[in-house]
GUTORGU-771775 format. One line per 5 residues: number of its first residue (from 1); their letters; for each residue x, y, z of C-alpha. Coordinates in Angstrom, 2 decimals, m for minus. Example, Ala and Ser with C-alpha at 12.3 -4.5 7.8 and 13.67 -1.06 7.14 Angstrom:
GUTORGU-771775
1) as) 12.30 m4.50 7.80 ~ 13.67 m1.06 7.14
***
This chain:
GUTORGU-771775
1) misks) 0.00 0.00 0.00 ~ 1.14 3.56 m0.81 ~ 1.59 5.95 2.08 ~ 0.06 9.42 2.08 ~ 3.42 11.14 1.70
6) elktk) 4.28 9.01 m1.39 ~ 0.88 9.85 m2.91 ~ 1.46 13.61 m2.37 ~ 4.90 13.37 m3.99 ~ 3.41 11.67 m7.07
11) rkgkg) 0.67 14.31 m7.36 ~ 3.20 17.17 m7.11 ~ 5.23 15.68 m9.96 ~ 2.16 15.43 m12.19 ~ 1.26 19.08 m11.51
16) kmsgw) 4.73 20.26 m12.55 ~ 4.62 18.15 m15.71 ~ 1.22 19.45 m16.85 ~ 2.34 23.03 m16.16 ~ 5.29 22.60 m18.52
21) iiili) 3.07 21.10 m21.18 ~ 0.73 24.10 m20.99 ~ 3.70 26.49 m21.26 ~ 5.04 24.62 m24.31 ~ 1.63 24.71 m25.99
26) iiavl) 1.36 28.47 m25.39 ~ 4.84 29.02 m26.84 ~ 3.98 26.90 m29.90 ~ 0.75 28.82 m30.50 ~ 2.49 32.21 m30.15
31) gtgga) 5.33 31.09 m32.43 ~ 2.91 29.91 m35.11 ~ 0.89 33.12 m34.87 ~ 4.06 35.20 m35.13 ~ 5.24 33.29 m38.19
36) igwsy) 1.89 33.75 m39.94 ~ 1.84 37.46 m39.07 ~ 5.40 37.92 m40.31 ~ 4.45 36.24 m43.59 ~ 1.62 38.72 m44.19
41) lskeh) 3.74 41.70 m43.16 ~ 6.58 40.62 m45.39 ~ 4.27 40.36 m48.44 ~ 2.97 43.89 m47.79 ~ 6.51 45.28 m47.44
46) neakn) 7.68 43.64 m50.65 ~ 4.71 45.04 m52.56 ~ 5.29 48.57 m51.22 ~ 9.05 48.39 m51.73 ~ 8.60 47.44 m55.40
51) lplng) 5.90 50.03 m56.14 ~ 6.78 51.66 m59.49 ~ 6.70 55.46 m59.77 ~ 7.37 56.26 m63.39 ~ 4.07 56.98 m65.11
56) vdfsk) 4.26 60.79 m65.35 ~ 6.03 63.07 m67.80 ~ 6.26 66.36 m65.90 ~ 6.85 68.30 m69.12 ~ 3.31 67.49 m70.33
61) lndgt) 1.02 68.66 m67.52 ~ m2.21 70.59 m68.01 ~ m3.10 73.28 m65.51 ~ m5.78 72.42 m62.99 ~ m6.58 70.72 m59.73
66) yigey) m6.39 66.94 m59.73 ~ m7.29 64.29 m57.18 ~ m5.29 61.10 m56.91 ~ m5.75 58.07 m54.73 ~ m3.73 55.02 m53.84
71) eggmy) m5.59 52.09 m52.34 ~ m2.76 51.31 m49.94 ~ m1.48 47.98 m51.12 ~ m2.45 44.45 m50.27 ~ m3.90 45.19 m46.84
76) kwrsc) m4.88 48.86 m47.42 ~ m2.58 50.02 m44.60 ~ m1.23 52.97 m46.57 ~ m4.29 54.15 m48.45 ~ m4.36 57.87 m49.16
81) kvqvi) m5.96 60.58 m51.27 ~ m4.23 63.78 m52.43 ~ m5.01 67.00 m54.26 ~ m2.40 68.25 m56.71 ~ m2.47 71.74 m58.26
86) vtsgk) m0.70 72.34 m61.56 ~ m0.08 75.97 m62.60 ~ 1.76 77.02 m65.78 ~ 2.54 73.38 m66.47 ~ 4.25 72.84 m63.10
91) vtdik) 3.18 71.18 m59.86 ~ 2.72 74.06 m57.41 ~ 0.88 72.49 m54.48 ~ 0.13 69.05 m53.05 ~ m2.20 68.43 m50.14
96) ilehk) m3.09 65.19 m48.45 ~ m6.87 64.87 m48.19 ~ m7.24 61.44 m46.57 ~ m4.87 58.86 m45.17 ~ m4.99 55.82 m42.92
101) enqkp) m1.66 56.38 m41.23 ~ m1.50 59.19 m38.75 ~ 1.38 61.10 m40.33 ~ 2.29 64.57 m39.13 ~ 1.98 67.46 m41.62
106) eftgk) 5.77 67.89 m41.46 ~ 6.14 64.44 m43.01 ~ 3.94 65.06 m46.02 ~ 5.13 68.66 m46.30 ~ 8.76 67.57 m46.58
111) lydrv) 7.97 64.84 m49.07 ~ 5.73 66.98 m51.27 ~ 8.15 69.94 m51.15 ~ 10.75 67.65 m52.69 ~ 8.35 66.77 m55.53
116) iksqs) 7.52 70.44 m56.16 ~ 11.19 71.51 m56.11 ~ 12.38 68.75 m58.43 ~ 9.21 68.50 m60.56 ~ 9.63 64.74 m60.34
121) lqvdt) 8.42 61.76 m58.32 ~ 11.98 60.43 m58.21 ~ 12.76 62.09 m54.88 ~ 14.31 60.88 m51.65 ~ 11.76 59.25 m49.39
126) isgat) 11.42 60.18 m45.73 ~ 13.89 58.22 m43.62 ~ 12.12 55.63 m41.49 ~ 8.95 55.88 m43.59 ~ 10.08 54.70 m47.00
131) ltska) 7.06 52.51 m47.70 ~ 4.56 55.16 m46.61 ~ 6.44 57.76 m48.68 ~ 6.15 55.58 m51.77 ~ 2.43 55.12 m51.19
136) ylkav) 1.92 58.88 m50.87 ~ 3.95 59.47 m54.03 ~ 1.85 56.88 m55.87 ~ m1.28 58.90 m55.04 ~ 0.41 62.00 m56.51
141) enali) 1.34 60.01 m59.60 ~ m2.26 58.88 m60.02 ~ m3.40 62.53 m59.86 ~ m0.77 63.68 m62.34 ~ m1.62 60.96 m64.84
146) kaqkr) m4.93 62.78 m65.21 ~ m3.06 66.05 m65.76 ~ m0.86 64.90 m68.63 ~ m1.36 66.57 m71.99 ~ m2.53 64.18 m74.66
***
């Protein structure tokens, strides 16, 4: 027959073992969730990184006010809408009308000032926000495609 102290010792061992199993299951679930999340994030980053910006000839712009939108990529994280003003065949003003990311006006101001100064979309992006910068430039490109002289 088993004594009470031997029975308690056996029960304590089982409790420790099941605790470790629960911890391992939690770690496995978190690891799997992290891997799946990283996969989605990585696809979005690759799409944004490879976003082409070459559809506008700045020497052929009609004067006017144009609205451009970019849907924000695969998961719509960077969707935005801009207003671009062309005067005397040159881009003179760009304003962000809508955006999903909560960017400060200094961010878009810096980026759009570069476009206005160079009269090109081939400008340096904002450090630390390269993918968002490219999305915002794509919205400008979509507006300027409407402004091109035919």
